[in-house]
Backbone bond lengths (Angstrom), bond angles and torsions (degrees), N, CA, C in turn:
res aa  C-N    CA-C-N  psi(-1)  N-CA   C-N-CA  omega(-1)  CA-C   N-CA-C  phi
1 X - - - 1.443 - - 1.528 109.62 -
2 X 1.306 116.30 138.60 1.462 121.95 -178.34 1.527 110.35 -74.83
3 X 1.343 116.45 136.29 1.459 121.39 179.17 1.526 110.27 -76.57
4 X 1.313 115.80 144.48 1.453 121.19 174.11 1.529 107.79 -78.82
5 X 1.337 116.19 131.53 1.460 121.62 -179.12 1.524 109.25 -94.84
6 X 1.340 115.85 144.76 1.454 119.96 177.57 1.515 111.03 -151.10
7 X 1.331 114.81 165.35 1.458 121.70 172.96 1.527 107.21 -118.02
8 X 1.311 116.76 152.61 1.453 122.43 -179.55 1.525 108.06 -110.75
9 X 1.335 116.89 110.72 1.457 121.97 177.85 1.519 109.12 -92.25
10 X 1.321 117.36 143.10 1.459 122.80 -176.69 1.530 109.07 53.16
11 X 1.319 114.85 53.67 1.461 122.82 -167.09 1.518 115.69 -72.84
12 X 1.324 118.60 -20.06 1.457 119.42 -177.37 1.521 110.24 57.53
13 X 1.323 117.55 -137.01 1.465 120.08 -179.26 1.523 112.29 -87.42
14 X 1.349 118.22 -4.59 1.452 120.24 171.99 1.514 117.60 110.76
15 X 1.325 118.19 18.88 1.458 120.41 -179.65 1.526 113.08 -59.87
16 X 1.335 117.32 -45.82 1.470 120.51 178.38 1.523 110.91 -66.53
17 X 1.324 116.99 -40.76 1.463 120.34 178.12 1.524 110.67 -59.78
18 X 1.312 116.16 -43.38 1.466 120.20 179.43 1.524 110.55 -62.06
19 X 1.312 117.19 -43.61 1.461 120.70 178.13 1.517 112.10 -61.63
20 X 1.329 117.10 -46.37 1.465 120.69 178.29 1.525 110.96 -64.22
21 X 1.323 116.66 -42.12 1.465 120.94 179.26 1.532 110.39 -61.32
22 X 1.324 117.08 -44.33 1.466 121.04 178.90 1.521 112.52 -66.61
23 X 1.342 116.44 -24.27 1.462 121.23 178.31 1.524 112.15 -86.26
24 X 1.348 117.51 -1.25 1.453 120.75 175.20 1.515 115.75 102.55
25 X 1.322 118.18 5.47 1.457 121.41 177.95 1.525 109.86 -82.36
26 X 1.335 115.89 158.27 1.471 121.03 175.34 1.519 108.68 -106.42
27 X 1.325 117.26 117.39 1.458 122.07 177.85 1.532 107.45 -83.41
28 X 1.322 116.37 118.73 1.462 121.39 -178.14 1.529 110.57 -82.96
29 X 1.326 116.76 -44.24 1.455 122.01 176.62 1.518 108.93 -164.11
30 X 1.314 115.55 172.91 1.456 121.55 179.16 1.518 109.08 -140.14
31 X 1.319 115.73 157.87 1.461 121.85 -178.59 1.519 109.49 -135.64
32 X 1.303 115.48 137.02 1.455 121.80 171.67 1.516 107.83 -155.93
33 X 1.317 117.10 150.15 1.452 121.61 -176.53 1.527 112.59 -98.11
34 X 1.318 118.05 -14.53 1.462 122.25 -175.82 1.523 109.21 -90.61
35 X 1.309 117.54 115.09 1.462 122.72 -172.53 1.533 113.73 -55.98
36 X 1.340 120.36 -43.96 1.467 118.38 177.93 1.533 113.11 -58.93
37 X 1.336 117.06 -37.65 1.463 120.06 177.75 1.525 111.02 -67.26
38 X 1.328 116.85 -39.92 1.466 121.46 178.31 1.528 110.18 -60.21
39 X 1.324 116.77 -42.31 1.468 120.51 -179.66 1.527 112.18 -66.44
40 X 1.323 116.93 -43.44 1.471 120.29 179.09 1.520 110.52 -66.10
41 X 1.319 116.85 -44.65 1.461 121.17 179.49 1.530 110.33 -58.72
42 X 1.328 115.73 -43.62 1.469 120.74 179.63 1.525 112.92 -60.43
43 X 1.323 117.16 -30.53 1.470 120.39 176.79 1.525 111.78 -79.10
44 X 1.324 117.08 -25.03 1.464 120.68 -176.02 1.523 114.44 -88.48
45 X 1.335 117.83 -22.56 1.468 121.24 -174.01 1.523 110.74 -135.28
46 X 1.325 115.68 158.97 1.468 121.34 -179.75 1.521 112.61 -95.47
47 X 1.326 118.68 -22.37 1.470 119.82 179.89 1.529 109.73 -75.40
48 X 1.334 117.45 163.42 1.467 120.77 -174.15 1.534 113.31 -66.34
49 X 1.307 115.73 143.21 1.464 123.19 169.55 1.521 106.37 -122.46
50 X 1.311 116.80 124.53 1.455 121.43 -176.88 1.518 110.11 -116.41
51 X 1.314 115.96 149.43 1.460 120.78 -178.66 1.521 111.57 -87.73
52 X 1.296 117.25 -28.94 1.463 121.00 -179.53 1.526 109.00 -132.64
53 X 1.320 116.15 132.72 1.457 120.42 -175.82 1.526 111.50 -63.88
54 X 1.328 118.31 -27.85 1.461 119.69 -179.81 1.525 112.58 -75.23
55 X 1.338 118.51 2.09 1.462 119.67 171.45 1.530 110.17 -66.04
56 X 1.322 117.02 -23.24 1.466 120.85 176.45 1.521 110.21 -104.45
57 X 1.325 117.45 -40.13 1.462 122.58 -176.75 1.523 109.90 -114.30
58 X 1.348 116.71 87.50 1.466 119.86 -176.72 1.529 113.55 -65.59
């Protein structure tokens, strides 16, 4: 069965991402504006974490 893909907005350290991942979803990327959260999230997950959404959509 194909996994449902999603993005995590205002991701913080990744609690929601972890829950979705454990439930079988595929996290495509995450976004947060707070640098400490971005750094922690980046250590916890392999998919991209971006600080500004326009890094993908200029």
